[in-house]
C-alpha positions in Angstrom: -33.4 -39.7 1.9 -35.1 -38.1 -1.1 -38.1 -40.3 -0.3 -39.0 -37.9 2.5 -39.9 -35.1 0.1 -43.7 -34.6 0.3 -44.1 -36.4 3.5 -45.3 -35.0 6.8 -43.0 -35.4 9.8 -45.0 -34.5 12.9 -46.2 -30.9 12.1 -43.7 -30.3 9.3 -44.4 -31.0 5.6 -41.1 -31.6 3.8 -40.9 -29.6 0.5 -37.3 -29.9 -0.9 -33.8 -30.9 -0.1 -31.4 -27.9 0.3 -28.2 -29.4 1.6 -26.2 -32.3 3.1 -23.7 -32.4 5.9 -21.6 -35.0 7.7 -24.4 -36.0 10.0 -27.7 -34.9 8.4 -29.7 -33.7 5.5 -31.3 -30.3 5.5 -34.8 -29.7 4.0 -37.0 -26.8 3.5 -40.3 -27.6 5.2 -43.6 -25.9 6.0 -44.7 -25.7 9.6 -48.4 -26.4 9.1 -49.8 -25.1 12.4 -48.0 -21.7 12.0 -47.9 -21.5 8.2 -44.2 -20.6 8.1 -41.1 -22.0 6.3 -38.5 -23.7 8.4 -35.2 -25.5 7.8 -35.6 -29.1 8.9 -32.3 -30.9 9.7 -32.8 -34.7 9.9 -30.1 -37.1 11.2 -29.0 -39.9 8.8 -30.9 -43.2 9.6 -27.6 -45.2 9.8 -26.3 -42.7 12.5 -29.5 -42.4 14.5 -29.1 -46.0 15.7 -25.7 -45.1 17.4 -25.7 -43.5 20.8 -22.7 -41.2 20.2 -24.3 -39.5 17.1 -27.7 -39.2 18.8 -26.0 -37.5 21.8 -24.1 -35.2 19.4 -27.3 -34.3 17.6 -29.0 -33.7 20.9 -26.1 -31.5 22.1 -26.3 -29.4 18.9 -30.0 -28.8 19.3 -29.7 -27.8 23.0 -26.6 -25.7 22.6 -28.0 -23.6 19.7 -31.5 -23.4 21.3 -30.0 -21.8 24.4 -28.6 -18.9 22.3 -30.7 -15.9 21.2 -28.6 -13.6 19.0 -29.2 -12.0 15.6 -25.9 -13.6 14.3 -26.8 -17.2 15.4 -29.5 -19.3 13.7 -32.7 -19.7 15.9 -33.8 -23.2 16.9 -37.6 -23.7 17.0 -38.0 -27.4 17.8 -36.3 -30.7 18.4 -37.8 -34.2 18.3 -38.1 -37.8 17.0 -40.6 -39.4 14.7 -40.0 -43.1 14.2 -36.4 -43.5 13.3 -36.0 -39.9 12.3 -34.4 -37.4 14.7 -34.9 -33.8 13.6 -34.1 -30.1 14.4 -36.4 -27.4 13.2 -34.7 -24.0 12.8 -35.4 -20.6 11.1 -35.5 -20.6 7.4 -32.9 -18.1 6.1 -33.6 -16.4 2.8 -30.2 -15.7 1.6 -26.9 -17.3 0.5 -24.4 -19.7 2.0 -21.1 -17.7 2.3 -19.2 -20.5 0.5 -21.4 -20.1 -2.5 -21.2 -16.3 -2.4 -17.4 -16.4 -2.4 -17.4 -18.9 -5.3 -19.6 -16.5 -7.4 -17.8 -13.3 -6.3 -14.2 -14.2 -5.3 -13.1 -10.5 -5.2 -15.4 -9.3 -2.4 -15.0 -5.6 -1.6 -12.9 -4.9 1.5 -15.7 -3.3 3.5 -18.0 -6.4 2.9 -15.2 -8.7 4.1 -14.7 -6.8 7.3 -18.4 -6.5 7.9 -18.8 -10.3 7.6 -15.9 -10.9 10.0 -17.3 -8.4 12.5 -20.7 -10.0 12.5 -19.2 -13.5 13.0 -17.2 -12.1 15.9 -20.4 -10.8 17.4 -22.1 -14.2 17.3 -19.1 -16.1 18.6 -18.6 -13.6 21.4 -22.2 -14.1 22.5 -21.8 -17.9 22.4 -18.4 -17.8 24.3 -20.0 -15.7 27.0 -22.5 -18.6 27.4 -19.6 -21.1 27.5 -20.5 -22.6 24.1 -17.9 -23.0 21.3 -18.8 -23.7 17.7 -15.6 -25.6 16.8 -16.2 -25.6 13.0 -16.2 -22.0 11.7 -15.9 -22.1 7.9 -17.7 -20.5 4.9 -20.2 -23.4 4.5 -21.4 -22.9 8.1 -22.1 -19.2 7.6 -25.1 -17.7 5.9 -26.1 -14.2 4.9 -29.8 -13.2 4.8 -31.4 -10.7 2.5 -30.9 -7.9 5.0 -27.1 -8.5 5.3 -27.2 -10.3 8.6 -24.6 -13.1 8.9 -25.9 -16.3 10.6 -23.7 -18.9 12.2 -25.2 -22.4 11.7 -24.3 -26.0 12.6 -23.4 -25.9 16.3 -22.1 -29.1 17.9 -20.3 -31.0 15.1 -19.8 -34.8 15.2 -16.5 -36.7 15.4 -16.8 -38.5 12.1 -14.8 -38.6 8.9 -16.8 -38.3 5.7 -16.7 -36.5 2.4 -17.1 -33.2 4.1 -13.6 -33.7 5.8 -14.9 -34.0 9.4 -12.5 -35.9 11.7 -13.0 -39.1 13.6 -10.3 -38.5 16.3 -11.5 -38.1 19.8 -9.3 -35.1 20.4 -9.5 -33.4 16.9 -12.8 -31.9 15.9 -13.4 -29.7 12.9 -12.4 -29.1 9.3 -8.6 -29.7 8.7 -7.8 -26.4 7.1 -9.3 -24.5 10.0 -7.9 -26.6 12.9 -5.4 -24.8 15.2 -2.0 -26.1 16.2 -3.2 -26.7 19.8 -6.1 -28.9 18.6 -3.6 -31.1 16.7 -1.6 -31.4 19.9 -4.6 -32.2 22.0 -4.5 -29.1 24.1 -7.6 -27.5 25.7 -9.9 -25.9 23.2 -11.0 -22.3 24.0 -12.0 -19.1 22.3 -8.5 -18.5 21.0 -8.8 -21.6 18.8 -11.8 -20.0 17.2 -9.8 -16.8 16.7 -7.4 -19.0 14.7 -10.3 -20.2 12.6 -11.4 -16.6 12.0 -7.8 -15.9 10.9 -8.0 -18.7 8.3 -11.4 -17.3 7.2 -10.0 -13.8 6.8 -6.9 -15.2 5.0 -9.2 -17.1 2.6 -11.3 -13.9 2.0 -8.3 -11.8 0.9 -6.2 -14.4 -0.9 -8.7 -17.0 -2.1 -6.5 -19.7 -0.7 -5.7 -21.3 2.7 -2.5 -20.4 4.6 -1.7 -24.2 4.8 -2.6 -26.6 2.0 -1.9 -30.3 1.4 -3.9 -33.2 0.0 -2.8 -35.4 2.8 -4.2 -34.5 6.2 -1.1 -35.7 8.1 1.1 -33.4 6.0 -1.3 -30.6 6.4 -1.2 -30.9 10.1 2.6 -30.8 10.1 2.5 -27.6 8.1 0.0 -26.1 10.6 2.2 -27.1 13.5 5.3 -25.6 11.8 3.4 -22.3 11.2 5.1 -21.0 8.1 3.0 -19.4 5.4 3.0 -16.5 3.0 1.8 -13.2 4.4 -1.7 -12.1 3.0 0.0 -8.8 1.9 2.4 -10.8 -0.2 -0.4 -12.6 -2.1 -2.7 -9.6 -2.4 -0.9 -6.2 -2.7 -4.3 -4.4 -2.6 -5.1 -5.0 1.0 -3.7 -2.6 3.7 -0.8 -3.9 5.7 -2.9 -3.3 8.9 -5.4 -5.9 7.8 -2.7 -8.4 6.9 -1.2 -7.9 10.4 -4.5 -8.5 12.1 -5.0 -11.8 10.2 -1.4 -12.9 10.9 -1.9 -12.3 14.6 -5.0 -14.5 14.5 -2.8 -17.2 12.9 -0.1 -17.1 15.6 1.2 -20.5 16.4 0.9 -20.0 20.1 -2.6 -19.2 21.5 -1.2 -16.6 23.9 0.2 -14.6 20.9 -3.3 -14.2 19.5 -6.0 -11.8 20.6 -7.2 -12.6 24.1 -10.8 -12.9 23.0 -13.2 -12.6 20.1 -14.4 -9.3 21.5 -10.9 -7.9 21.3 -10.6 -9.0 17.7 -14.0 -7.4 16.8 -12.7 -4.1 18.3 -9.6 -4.3 16.1 -11.7 -4.8 13.0 -13.9 -1.8 14.0 -10.8 0.3 14.6 -9.5 -0.8 11.2 -12.8 0.3 9.6 -12.6 3.7 11.2 -8.9 4.2 10.4 -9.3 3.4 6.7 -12.5 5.3 6.2 -14.6 2.2 5.2 -18.4 2.0 5.1 -18.9 -1.4 6.7 -22.6 -0.9 7.6 -25.6 -3.2 7.2 -27.1 -0.9 4.5 -23.9 -1.4 2.4 -24.3 -5.2 2.9 -27.8 -5.0 1.6 -26.8 -3.0 -1.4 -24.1 -5.5 -2.2 -26.4 -8.5 -2.0 -29.0 -7.0 -4.3 -26.5 -6.6 -7.2 -22.9 -7.7 -6.3 -21.5 -6.9 -9.8 -22.9 -3.4 -9.9 -21.9 -2.7 -6.3 -18.3 -3.8 -6.9 -18.0 -1.5 -9.9 -19.5 1.5 -7.9 -17.4 0.6 -4.9 -14.1 1.0 -6.8 -15.2 4.4 -8.1 -16.3 5.6 -4.7 -13.3 4.1 -3.1 -11.0 6.1 -5.3 -13.0 9.3 -4.8 -13.4 9.0 -1.1 -9.7 8.3 -0.4 -8.6 10.9 -2.8 -10.6 13.5 -0.9 -9.2 12.1 2.3 -5.7 12.4 1.0 -6.2 16.0 -0.1 -7.6 16.9 3.3 -4.5 15.5 5.1 -2.3 17.4 2.6 -4.1 20.7 3.2 -3.7 20.1 6.9 0.0 19.7 6.5 -0.1 15.9 7.3 2.0 14.8 4.4 2.7 11.2 5.7 -1.0 10.5 6.1 -1.8 12.0 2.7 0.8 9.8 1.0 -0.7 6.7 2.6 -4.1 7.4 1.0 -2.7 8.2 -2.5 -0.5 5.1 -2.5 -3.5 3.0 -1.4 -5.5 4.4 -4.4 -2.6 3.3 -6.7 -2.8 -0.2 -5.3 -6.4 -0.3 -6.5 -5.9 1.8 -9.7 -2.2 1.9 -10.7 -3.0 4.4 -13.5 -4.9 7.0 -11.4 -3.3 10.2 -12.8 -4.4 12.5 -10.0 -2.8 10.3 -7.2 0.4 10.0 -9.2 0.6 13.8 -9.6 -0.1 14.3 -5.9 2.7 11.9 -4.9 5.1 13.8 -7.1 4.1 17.0 -5.4 4.5 15.4 -2.0 8.0 14.3 -3.0 8.9 18.0 -2.9 8.5 18.9 0.8 9.5 22.0 2.8 11.2 21.8 6.2 11.2 24.3 9.0 14.2 26.3 7.7 12.5 27.2 4.5 14.8 25.0 2.4 13.1 22.9 -0.2 14.3 19.3 -0.3 13.9 17.0 -3.3 13.0 13.5 -2.0 13.5 11.2 -5.0 13.3 8.0 -3.1 9.6 8.6 -2.2 8.4 8.8 -5.8 5.8 6.2 -6.7 7.3 3.1 -8.3 4.3 2.8 -10.6 4.9 6.2 -12.2 5.4 6.4 -16.0 9.0 5.3 -16.9 9.7 8.4 -19.0 8.6 10.7 -16.1 10.8 8.6 -13.8 13.8 9.1 -16.1 13.1 12.8 -16.3 13.1 13.0 -12.5 16.4 11.2 -12.3 17.9 13.6 -14.8 16.5 16.6 -12.9 17.9 15.2 -9.6 21.3 14.7 -11.2 21.3 18.3 -12.4 20.4 19.6 -8.9 23.2 17.5 -7.3 25.8 18.6 -9.9 24.7 22.3 -9.5 25.0 22.1 -5.8 28.5 20.5 -5.9 29.6 23.2 -8.5 28.2 26.0 -6.3 30.1 24.6 -3.2 33.3 24.3 -5.2 33.1 27.8 -6.6 32.2 29.2 -3.1 35.4 27.7 -1.5 37.6 29.2 -4.2 36.0 32.6 -4.4 37.5 35.6 -2.4 34.0 36.9 -2.0 32.6 33.6 -0.7 32.4 35.0 2.9 29.7 37.5 1.7 27.3 34.8 0.8 25.5 32.3 3.1 25.8 28.7 2.0 22.8 26.4 2.0 23.6 22.7 1.5 20.7 20.6 0.6 21.2 16.8 1.1 18.6 14.1 1.0 20.3 10.9 2.2 18.2 7.8 2.3 18.0 5.9 5.5 20.2 2.8 5.9 17.2 0.6 5.0 14.6 2.2 2.6 11.9 0.2 4.3 12.5 1.9 7.7 11.2 5.2 9.0 14.2 7.1 10.3 13.8 9.4 13.4 16.3 11.8 14.9 16.9 11.9 18.6 17.5 15.5 19.8 20.8 14.6 21.6 22.5 13.0 18.6 26.1 13.6 17.6 26.8 15.7 14.5 27.8 12.5 12.6 24.5 10.8 13.5 22.6 14.0 12.6 24.3 14.2 9.2 23.5 10.5 8.6 19.8 10.8 9.3 18.7 14.4 8.6 17.9 15.5 5.1 18.8 19.2 5.5 21.9 20.9 6.9 20.9 24.3 8.4 22.0 27.6 6.8 25.1 29.0 8.4 27.4 31.8 7.2 30.9 30.3 6.8 34.3 31.2 5.4 36.5 28.9 3.4 39.3 28.9 6.0 37.0 27.7 8.8 34.9 25.3 6.8 35.5 21.7 7.9 35.4 18.7 5.6 32.1 16.9 5.5 32.2 13.6 7.5 31.0 10.5 5.9 28.3 8.5 7.7 29.6 5.5 9.6 28.9 2.1 8.0 28.2 0.7 11.4 24.5 0.4 12.3 24.1 2.1 15.7 20.3 2.0 15.4 17.6 -0.4 16.6 14.1 -0.8 15.2 10.7 -0.6 16.9 7.3 -1.7 15.9 4.4 -0.4 18.0 1.0 -2.2 17.7 -1.6 0.1 19.3 -5.1 -1.0 20.0 -6.9 1.2 19.0 -5.1 3.6 16.6 -2.9 6.2 18.3 -0.4 8.9 17.6 3.2 8.4 19.0 4.8 11.3 20.9 8.3 11.6 22.2 9.0 14.6 24.5 5.9 16.4 23.1 7.1 15.8 19.5 4.8 13.8 17.1 6.8 10.9 15.7 4.1 9.0 13.8 1.2 6.7 14.2 0.6 3.2 15.6 0.1 0.5 14.5 3.3 1.4 12.7 3.4 0.4 9.0 7.2 0.6 9.0 9.5 0.2 12.0 10.8 3.3 13.7 14.6 3.5 13.4 16.1 4.9 16.7 19.6 5.2 18.2 20.2 2.7 21.0 19.0 3.9 24.4 16.0 4.2 26.7 12.8 5.9 25.5 9.5 6.9 27.0 6.7 7.3 24.4 3.2 8.6 25.0 0.4 7.2 22.8 -2.6 9.5 22.3 -6.0 9.0 20.9 -8.8 11.6 21.6 -11.2 8.7 22.4 -8.8 7.0 24.8 -6.7 7.5 27.9 -3.0 8.4 27.2 -0.8 5.4 27.3 2.9 5.6 28.4 5.3 3.1 26.8 8.8 2.7 28.1 11.2 0.7 25.9 14.9 0.0 25.6 16.3 0.1 22.1 19.2 -2.2 21.4 21.6 -1.7 18.5 20.7 -3.7 15.3 17.7 -5.5 16.9 14.0 -5.2 16.2 11.6 -4.8 19.1 7.8 -5.4 19.0 5.6 -3.7 21.5 1.8 -4.0 22.1 -0.1 -1.1 23.6 -3.7 -1.5 24.6 -5.4 1.9 25.1 -8.4 2.2 27.4 -11.3 3.5 25.4 -13.3 6.2 27.2 -17.0 5.4 27.8 -19.9 7.1 26.2 -23.5 7.2 27.4 -26.4 6.8 25.0 -30.1 7.7 25.5 -32.5 6.5 22.8 -35.8 8.1 22.2 -38.4 6.8 19.7 -41.6 4.8 19.1 -42.4 2.0 21.4 -41.9 -1.7 20.6 -39.0 -1.3 18.1 -36.0 -3.5 18.3 -32.7 -1.7 18.8 -29.4 -2.9 17.3 -25.9 -1.3 17.9 -23.3 -2.5 15.4 -25.5 -5.4 14.5 -25.9 -6.5 18.1 -29.3 -6.6 19.7 -29.6 -4.4 22.8 -33.3 -4.3 23.6 -36.8 -3.0 22.8 -37.9 0.6 23.2 -38.5 2.2 25.6 -35.2 1.2 27.0 -35.2 1.2 30.8 -31.7 2.6 31.1 -28.9 4.4 29.3 -26.5 2.4 27.1 -22.8 2.5 28.0 -20.7 2.0 24.9 -17.2 2.8 23.8 -16.9 6.3 22.4 -16.4 6.7 18.6 -18.4 5.6 15.6 -21.3 3.2 16.0 -24.1 2.0 13.7 -27.6 2.2 15.2 -30.6 0.4 13.8 -34.2 0.3 14.7 -36.4 -2.5 13.3 -40.2 -2.2 13.3 -42.9 -4.8 12.6 -44.7 -2.9 9.9 -42.4 0.0 9.1 -39.1 0.2 7.2 -36.0 -0.1 9.3 -34.2 3.0 10.5 -30.4 3.4 10.3 -28.0 6.0 11.6 -24.2 6.2 12.0 -23.2 8.2 15.1 -19.9 9.4 16.5 -20.4 9.1 20.3 -18.6 11.7 22.3 -16.6 10.4 25.4 -18.0 10.9 28.9 -21.2 12.6 27.7 -24.8 11.6 27.3 -25.5 11.2 23.5 -29.1 11.6 22.7 -30.4 9.6 19.7 -33.9 10.1 18.3 -35.5 7.5 16.0 -37.2 9.2 13.1 -40.6 8.4 11.8 -40.6 5.6 9.1 -42.8 4.8 6.1 -45.0 1.7 5.9 -43.4 -1.3 4.2 
């Protein structure tokens, strides 16, 4: 269809071909009556003669035209000239996501999450209008120069061509992104698009699809079976929490995924807050201007930002949180000397009795081999010295004049598990799990032999997946955080946990732990509302987290979830205004838009 270049189709002058799809060719054209550039999508002539493809093309135009959202391409016009059916839509100055990934495969984590959040915004809006895209993939996503992600190509056809679109009446989409229920002919809903978002996220962080095969039938069998390598296994640099989000999207059963795209978006936003990422539109704009320079600066700033965060947790006495940040830095930069040194310091912790315990099993595995050997030698000396001291104390007549402090650091039965101590444990269980035996004045005649821990596993294991992030309390004692990175190891029995987040209502979780079994529990906390009043110049467009909310002056207050939100005001002749605000719960948060400069 190159013969159309230079011709005039109704009021559109065709200038160049920019892409081809399964049904149509896309051109850049000039709308002569308004003097603006548009993207003109023209149905192939050999398909325009068939009713089913004309209906599909018509459906795409009407479906997309009924949607008005920043993350969905805007449709201007639809019509027919001679044998040519066309759709005129906004011309997006930017890049197709597929090309961006090909040029820059190692996208920064904050950029990946920002793209996924924006796609969720667009799909959530479409779903609320009972429209499903059915073919979410990198080639159907574009990013403009301001960092706005645009979903394109609504209403795909049921045709098999070089772009891997399927002819089956019940299977629609690109094979790698098709969900198990689509293969089985089940009803398509928003959870099928959550599956496609999981494939997209998997591809972002691993540069491959979870299921791959040259033959479509074999590929479908793998998708139905649902066995794939975890994203964390293929890319050690990503946080486990992000890997778990992607894996839940890829759940074989729709009911095991998130209930809606809006819920998934909230999870991504919580992840951004939990891991201190700057996933804002200004960051997207900076990245697009110079991706190579941005990635270099991002790594430097990533290390600095998380090192400061780790030090802050350490100074506050939150050793577990500090360790997470230092270990995350080492995944990005294994030779970061400051983080290695901080982890060595954290390996020496002080408990409530004032006894210092050496925790050799928590030393970083990436430490220098010579340092590691020195630590092993030091540990051996400490253990031998302790044993010699106990031996001499038992055989000394003056042993009763001295208090005995025995320092023991026994690893948990499984090093990957986080061991917790129930207050009503037996002495044997306490010895098995606790790293310190309390100071107690004893005499050789009354001293009992130390009991060896039982080889029988009397514990069960618990994963808690909280949405959003929460602290786990048991009888007013802080046990850890949820989502849990490692399972909690608990003696068998009934427990009643309370999950707390300053931005949410407390959540009570009652569970029964069974010996040698692993339990998975989901906890959805209710986020407290925050009220927002916006003051500023008239006729500026207001966006919250990339979502359009209205034009000033707004006639009523906004009701949002409390916590961090990105506010943006766009003007016709002035530079945009951006501000990141932490909204307080149950309060009216006043936001004033500052004066801007002329473009």
